[in-house]
C-alpha positions as CSV (number, residue, x, y, z in Angstrom):
1,M,140.4,94.7,43.6
2,R,136.9,93.3,42.9
3,N,134.1,95.3,41.4
4,F,130.9,95.1,43.4
5,G,128.3,95.7,40.7
6,A,124.6,95.8,41.0
7,R,122.8,92.5,41.6
8,Q,120.4,91.5,38.9
9,G,117.0,90.8,40.2
10,R,117.5,92.4,43.6
11,A,118.0,96.1,43.0
12,G,115.2,98.5,42.2
13,R,112.3,96.8,44.0
14,R,110.8,99.0,46.6
15,V,108.5,98.3,49.5
16,D,105.8,100.9,48.9
17,H,103.1,99.3,51.0
18,V,102.6,96.7,53.6
19,V,101.1,93.4,52.5
20,K,97.8,92.7,54.1
21,E,96.6,89.2,54.9
22,T,93.0,88.1,54.0
23,D,91.9,88.9,57.5
24,G,93.1,92.5,57.2
25,T,96.2,92.1,59.4
26,R,99.5,93.4,58.1
27,D,102.2,90.9,57.1
28,L,105.3,92.6,58.5
29,A,107.4,89.5,58.0
30,S,106.7,89.7,54.3
31,V,107.8,93.3,54.3
32,A,111.1,92.3,56.0
33,R,111.8,89.5,53.5
34,T,111.1,91.9,50.6
35,I,113.5,94.5,52.0
36,V,116.3,91.9,52.5
37,D,115.7,90.5,49.0
38,S,115.5,93.8,47.2
39,N,118.6,95.6,48.6
40,M,122.3,95.2,48.1
41,Y,123.8,97.1,51.0
42,M,123.3,97.0,54.7
43,T,124.5,99.3,57.4
44,L,126.7,97.4,59.9
45,A,126.9,99.0,63.3
46,T,129.8,97.9,65.5
47,A,131.6,99.2,68.6
48,D,135.2,99.0,69.7
49,A,136.3,97.5,73.1
50,A,135.6,100.8,74.8
51,G,132.1,101.1,73.3
52,R,132.8,103.8,70.7
53,P,130.3,103.2,67.9
54,W,131.0,102.9,64.2
55,A,128.7,102.3,61.2
56,S,129.7,101.0,57.8
57,P,127.8,100.3,54.6
58,V,128.7,96.8,53.2
59,W,127.5,94.9,50.2
60,Y,126.0,91.7,51.5
61,A,124.8,88.3,50.4
62,A,122.1,86.7,52.6
63,S,121.5,83.1,53.4
64,G,117.9,83.0,54.1
65,Y,117.1,85.8,56.5
66,A,119.4,84.8,59.4
67,E,122.9,85.0,58.0
68,F,124.4,88.0,56.2
69,Y,127.9,87.7,54.5
70,W,130.3,90.4,53.3
71,V,134.0,90.7,52.6
72,S,136.2,93.4,54.2
73,S,139.8,94.1,55.0
74,P,140.7,92.8,58.4
75,D,142.2,96.2,59.0
76,A,138.9,98.0,58.4
77,R,137.6,99.7,61.6
78,H,134.4,97.6,61.6
79,S,136.5,94.4,61.2
80,R,138.7,95.3,64.1
81,N,135.6,96.2,66.2
82,I,134.1,92.8,65.4
83,A,137.3,91.1,66.6
84,A,137.0,93.0,69.9
85,R,133.2,93.0,70.3
86,P,131.2,90.7,68.1
87,E,127.8,92.0,69.0
88,T,126.5,94.1,66.1
89,A,123.4,95.7,64.7
90,V,122.3,95.8,61.0
91,V,119.9,98.0,59.2
92,I,118.8,97.2,55.6
93,F,116.7,99.9,53.8
94,D,116.1,101.6,50.5
95,S,117.7,105.0,50.8
96,R,115.8,106.1,47.6
97,A,112.4,105.8,49.2
98,P,110.4,109.1,49.2
99,V,110.2,110.9,52.5
100,G,107.6,109.3,54.8
101,T,107.5,106.0,52.9
102,G,110.7,104.4,54.1
103,Q,110.8,101.0,55.7
104,A,113.7,99.1,57.1
105,V,114.7,95.8,58.7
106,Y,116.5,96.1,62.0
107,V,118.7,93.2,63.1
108,S,120.5,92.2,66.2
109,A,123.4,89.9,65.4
110,V,126.7,88.4,66.3
111,A,129.4,88.8,63.7
112,E,132.6,87.0,63.1
113,E,135.4,86.5,60.6
114,L,135.0,83.0,59.1
115,A,137.4,80.1,58.9
116,G,137.3,76.4,58.2
117,A,134.0,74.8,57.2
118,D,132.1,78.0,57.9
119,L,134.3,79.9,55.4
120,D,133.9,77.2,52.8
121,R,130.1,77.3,53.1
122,G,129.9,81.1,53.4
123,I,132.1,81.9,50.4
124,G,129.7,79.8,48.3
125,V,126.8,81.9,49.4
126,F,128.8,85.1,48.8
127,S,130.2,84.0,45.5
128,R,126.8,83.0,44.1
129,A,125.4,86.5,44.9
130,S,128.5,88.2,43.5
131,V,128.3,86.3,40.2
132,A,124.6,87.0,40.0
133,G,125.4,90.7,40.4
134,G,128.1,90.6,37.7
135,A,131.0,91.1,40.2
136,G,132.7,87.7,39.6
137,E,133.3,84.5,41.5
138,W,135.0,84.3,44.9
139,G,136.8,81.3,46.3
140,P,138.3,80.5,49.7
141,E,141.8,81.6,48.5
142,D,140.3,85.1,47.9
143,V,139.6,85.6,51.6
144,R,142.5,83.9,53.3
145,A,145.9,85.4,54.1
146,P,147.8,86.9,52.3
147,A,144.7,88.1,50.3
148,P,143.5,91.6,51.3
149,H,140.0,90.6,52.2
150,R,138.3,88.3,54.8
151,L,134.8,86.8,54.8
152,Y,132.5,87.9,57.6
153,R,129.1,86.7,58.8
154,A,126.5,88.3,60.9
155,A,124.2,85.7,62.4
156,A,120.9,87.3,63.3
157,S,119.1,86.7,66.6
158,E,116.3,89.2,66.2
159,H,114.6,91.2,63.4
160,W,112.2,94.2,63.6
161,V,110.4,96.4,61.1
162,L,108.5,99.7,61.6
163,D,104.9,99.0,62.3
164,P,102.8,101.5,60.4
165,D,99.9,101.0,62.8
166,G,102.1,101.5,65.9
167,G,102.8,105.2,65.7
168,P,106.0,107.0,64.8
169,D,109.2,105.0,65.0
170,R,107.6,101.9,66.6
171,R,109.5,98.7,65.8
172,T,107.7,95.4,65.9
173,P,109.5,92.1,66.1
174,V,109.1,89.8,63.2
175,A,110.0,86.1,62.9
176,L,111.9,85.2,59.8
């Protein structure tokens, strides 16, 4: 079993304020990018064929801000849910932020278990992040049967962040 250690250069950075542009507007896309870049885990929300929800924390590697990769057992509940219903939601946030200062990126995505050329490309993204975090290298053979894990990707279609000027719990779309 692999050890998913902390990633060097990503953990520990917090989003304590919203970046302002020179014209005084808030740069919410920059906030979203910082959150994705500075965290190691995302909450993956799935549902089974009957619509029963399930949320799972997973260690992720991002390719830009549109693709999120992780490895899981194909027998895990969230993996079975993705096989039945690929529409997912993702939330990335710093759970250590003081009360009232938290910020998150909310993502709508379609997830899938990868195979073929997608697996070969995706395992490279995942392996580079894993090595950078001290957890070791991954190759295609580590995520193909009979190995216990598979590689998954959530391809984002929309991103949102909380807008501090929009009132409580108001999500604003951001283009990444």
